[in-house]
N, CA, C and O atoms as a DFTB+ gen file, in Angstrom:
252 C
 N C O
     1  1      -9.302      20.373      -3.761
     2  2     -10.348      19.401      -3.529
     3  2      -9.947      18.022      -4.025
     4  3     -10.227      17.027      -3.356
     5  1      -9.305      17.937      -5.167
     6  2      -8.952      16.637      -5.727
     7  2      -8.005      15.876      -4.802
     8  3      -8.186      14.678      -4.590
     9  1      -7.009      16.545      -4.256
    10  2      -6.040      15.870      -3.396
    11  2      -6.730      15.326      -2.154
    12  3      -6.450      14.203      -1.734
    13  1      -7.609      16.090      -1.575
    14  2      -8.349      15.646      -0.397
    15  2      -9.205      14.427      -0.734
    16  3      -9.205      13.449       0.014
    17  1      -9.923      14.473      -1.830
    18  2     -10.772      13.348      -2.222
    19  2      -9.931      12.126      -2.563
    20  3     -10.357      10.997      -2.322
    21  1      -8.735      12.336      -3.124
    22  2      -7.856      11.215      -3.450
    23  2      -7.454      10.480      -2.175
    24  3      -7.415       9.249      -2.160
    25  1      -7.160      11.204      -1.126
    26  2      -6.790      10.594       0.155
    27  2      -7.971       9.811       0.712
    28  3      -7.792       8.691       1.190
    29  1      -9.154      10.369       0.660
    30  2     -10.352       9.687       1.160
    31  2     -10.604       8.421       0.361
    32  3     -10.857       7.370       0.950
    33  1     -10.543       8.489      -0.963
    34  2     -10.799       7.324      -1.803
    35  2      -9.743       6.244      -1.579
    36  3     -10.067       5.057      -1.626
    37  1      -8.493       6.624      -1.339
    38  2      -7.439       5.641      -1.115
    39  2      -7.668       4.853       0.165
    40  3      -7.217       3.712       0.269
    41  1      -8.344       5.421       1.120
    42  2      -8.592       4.746       2.393
    43  2      -9.825       3.850       2.355
    44  3     -10.033       3.052       3.268
    45  1     -10.632       3.969       1.329
    46  2     -11.853       3.178       1.225
    47  2     -11.566       1.864       0.500
    48  3     -10.622       1.766      -0.284
    49  1     -12.396       0.859       0.776
    50  2     -12.245      -0.423       0.100
    51  2     -12.633      -0.284      -1.363
    52  3     -13.699       0.243      -1.681
    53  1     -11.773      -0.753      -2.247
    54  2     -12.009      -0.619      -3.680
    55  2     -12.827      -1.795      -4.197
    56  3     -12.602      -2.943      -3.812
    57  1     -13.778      -1.493      -5.073
    58  2     -14.609      -2.522      -5.692
    59  2     -13.841      -3.245      -6.794
    60  3     -14.085      -4.423      -7.055
    61  1     -12.917      -2.543      -7.439
    62  2     -12.091      -3.108      -8.498
    63  2     -10.850      -2.249      -8.673
    64  3     -10.820      -1.093      -8.250
    65  1      -9.842      -2.809      -9.288
    66  2      -8.601      -2.076      -9.559
    67  2      -8.662      -1.474     -10.961
    68  3      -9.319      -2.003     -11.857
    69  1      -7.975      -0.378     -11.122
    70  2      -7.891       0.287     -12.420
    71  2      -6.420       0.447     -12.769
    72  3      -5.622       0.924     -11.962
    73  1      -6.076       0.040     -13.983
    74  2      -4.729       0.244     -14.498
    75  2      -4.830       1.304     -15.590
    76  3      -5.537       1.125     -16.581
    77  1      -4.122       2.397     -15.398
    78  2      -4.167       3.497     -16.359
    79  2      -2.974       3.365     -17.306
    80  3      -1.819       3.406     -16.882
    81  1      -3.272       3.207     -18.578
    82  2      -2.230       3.050     -19.589
    83  2      -1.491       4.361     -19.835
    84  3      -2.010       5.446     -19.571
    85  1      -0.288       4.238     -20.339
    86  2       0.528       5.408     -20.654
    87  2      -0.183       6.326     -21.653
    88  3      -0.085       7.549     -21.554
    89  1      -0.897       5.733     -22.615
    90  2      -1.632       6.519     -23.606
    91  2      -2.716       7.378     -22.949
    92  3      -2.985       8.499     -23.381
    93  1      -3.322       6.836     -21.908
    94  2      -4.352       7.585     -21.179
    95  2      -3.722       8.767     -20.462
    96  3      -4.264       9.872     -20.483
    97  1      -2.588       8.539     -19.833
    98  2      -1.894       9.633     -19.149
    99  2      -1.513      10.741     -20.118
   100  3      -1.642      11.924     -19.802
   101  1      -1.045      10.356     -21.296
   102  2      -0.699      11.353     -22.318
   103  2      -1.941      12.137     -22.742
   104  3      -1.885      13.355     -22.910
   105  1      -3.064      11.431     -22.914
   106  2      -4.313      12.098     -23.274
   107  2      -4.719      13.096     -22.189
   108  3      -5.086      14.231     -22.492
   109  1      -4.652      12.672     -20.930
   110  2      -5.045      13.542     -19.816
   111  2      -4.134      14.767     -19.723
   112  3      -4.593      15.860     -19.390
   113  1      -2.858      14.587     -20.015
   114  2      -1.916      15.712     -19.986
   115  2      -2.285      16.767     -21.024
   116  3      -1.983      17.947     -20.845
   117  1      -2.931      16.352     -22.097
   118  2      -3.314      17.283     -23.156
   119  2      -4.584      18.066     -22.852
   120  3      -4.909      19.024     -23.553
   121  1      -5.299      17.663     -21.815
   122  2      -6.534      18.348     -21.437
   123  2      -6.249      19.487     -20.477
   124  3      -5.180      19.556     -19.870
   125  1      -7.210      20.369     -20.350
   126  2      -7.141      21.414     -19.332
   127  2      -7.081      20.730     -17.965
   128  3      -7.735      19.708     -17.757
   129  1      -6.315      21.275     -17.050
   130  2      -6.103      20.656     -15.738
   131  2      -7.426      20.345     -15.022
   132  3      -7.578      19.280     -14.424
   133  1      -8.357      21.264     -15.086
   134  2      -9.646      21.070     -14.416
   135  2     -10.369      19.844     -14.973
   136  3     -10.977      19.086     -14.218
   137  1     -10.303      19.650     -16.288
   138  2     -10.992      18.520     -16.913
   139  2     -10.318      17.192     -16.574
   140  3     -10.997      16.212     -16.271
   141  1      -8.999      17.157     -16.624
   142  2      -8.304      15.909     -16.305
   143  2      -8.493      15.538     -14.831
   144  3      -8.609      14.358     -14.502
   145  1      -8.523      16.527     -13.952
   146  2      -8.765      16.249     -12.539
   147  2     -10.164      15.683     -12.317
   148  3     -10.346      14.791     -11.488
   149  1     -11.140      16.186     -13.041
   150  2     -12.516      15.684     -12.916
   151  2     -12.602      14.238     -13.397
   152  3     -13.283      13.420     -12.779
   153  1     -11.922      13.921     -14.485
   154  2     -11.912      12.549     -14.998
   155  2     -11.279      11.616     -13.974
   156  3     -11.830      10.556     -13.679
   157  1     -10.130      11.998     -13.433
   158  2      -9.463      11.158     -12.442
   159  2     -10.298      11.025     -11.166
   160  3     -10.329       9.960     -10.551
   161  1     -10.968      12.098     -10.775
   162  2     -11.859      12.046      -9.616
   163  2     -12.963      11.017      -9.850
   164  3     -13.248      10.205      -8.970
   165  1     -13.579      11.044     -11.019
   166  2     -14.656      10.104     -11.328
   167  2     -14.153       8.666     -11.402
   168  3     -14.859       7.741     -11.000
   169  1     -12.947       8.473     -11.909
   170  2     -12.366       7.128     -11.945
   171  2     -12.205       6.598     -10.530
   172  3     -12.608       5.473     -10.234
   173  1     -11.627       7.396      -9.669
   174  2     -11.436       6.959      -8.275
   175  2     -12.768       6.763      -7.568
   176  3     -12.923       5.824      -6.787
   177  1     -13.714       7.626      -7.829
   178  2     -15.033       7.495      -7.208
   179  2     -15.696       6.183      -7.631
   180  3     -16.323       5.511      -6.812
   181  1     -15.560       5.824      -8.892
   182  2     -16.176       4.596      -9.379
   183  2     -15.581       3.357      -8.715
   184  3     -16.247       2.326      -8.624
   185  1     -14.350       3.446      -8.256
   186  2     -13.704       2.313      -7.596
   187  2     -14.299       2.014      -6.225
   188  3     -14.269       0.865      -5.785
   189  1     -14.828       2.999      -5.555
   190  2     -15.249       2.813      -4.162
   191  2     -16.748       2.964      -3.944
   192  3     -17.247       2.661      -2.860
   193  1     -17.468       3.424      -4.950
   194  2     -18.886       3.715      -4.768
   195  2     -19.678       3.359      -6.022
   196  3     -19.489       3.978      -7.069
   197  1     -20.569       2.361      -5.926
   198  2     -21.396       2.043      -7.097
   199  2     -22.296       3.246      -7.439
   200  3     -23.113       3.665      -6.618
   201  1     -22.146       3.775      -8.611
   202  2     -22.899       4.956      -9.014
   203  2     -23.278       4.814     -10.486
   204  3     -22.452       5.030     -11.373
   205  1     -24.520       4.451     -10.733
   206  2     -24.962       4.236     -12.114
   207  2     -24.882       5.515     -12.944
   208  3     -24.801       5.444     -14.171
   209  1     -24.903       6.660     -12.312
   210  2     -24.816       7.938     -13.025
   211  2     -23.463       8.076     -13.735
   212  3     -23.380       8.650     -14.820
   213  1     -22.407       7.543     -13.110
   214  2     -21.078       7.612     -13.737
   215  2     -21.001       6.763     -15.000
   216  3     -20.230       7.073     -15.909
   217  1     -21.795       5.692     -15.066
   218  2     -21.721       4.758     -16.179
   219  2     -22.919       4.847     -17.115
   220  3     -23.099       3.969     -17.959
   221  1     -23.731       5.870     -16.990
   222  2     -24.977       5.938     -17.752
   223  2     -24.776       5.964     -19.267
   224  3     -25.653       5.512     -20.003
   225  1     -23.665       6.472     -19.742
   226  2     -23.447       6.570     -21.191
   227  2     -22.782       5.330     -21.768
   228  3     -22.617       5.222     -22.984
   229  1     -22.400       4.395     -20.908
   230  2     -21.778       3.169     -21.394
   231  2     -22.850       2.193     -21.850
   232  3     -23.976       2.208     -21.353
   233  1     -22.487       1.351     -22.795
   234  2     -23.449       0.352     -23.264
   235  2     -22.811      -1.037     -23.208
   236  3     -21.658      -1.183     -22.802
   237  1     -23.551      -2.028     -23.609
   238  2     -23.083      -3.425     -23.529
   239  2     -21.919      -3.726     -24.453
   240  3     -21.232      -4.729     -24.259
   241  1     -21.678      -2.903     -25.436
   242  2     -20.631      -3.181     -26.415
   243  2     -19.227      -3.119     -25.835
   244  3     -18.334      -3.788     -26.354
   245  1     -18.995      -2.346     -24.784
   246  2     -17.642      -2.225     -24.243
   247  2     -17.359      -3.301     -23.220
   248  3     -16.194      -3.544     -22.906
   249  1     -18.348      -3.938     -22.702
   250  2     -18.136      -4.962     -21.658
   251  2     -17.910      -6.244     -22.308
   252  3     -17.709      -7.253     -21.632
């Protein structure tokens, strides 16, 4: 499912670009594959689709 969704998201117009740091990749490698795939799926989804549910736990302090 992730590979299919990645292809779909790559073809859609992106709202913003995301640069993933090496430290993030190392962190994701340490997670269970299912969890890291879900995180990457949500990152790509956020690029192409405004979804307040994805950002509900964020607050003004990080912006």
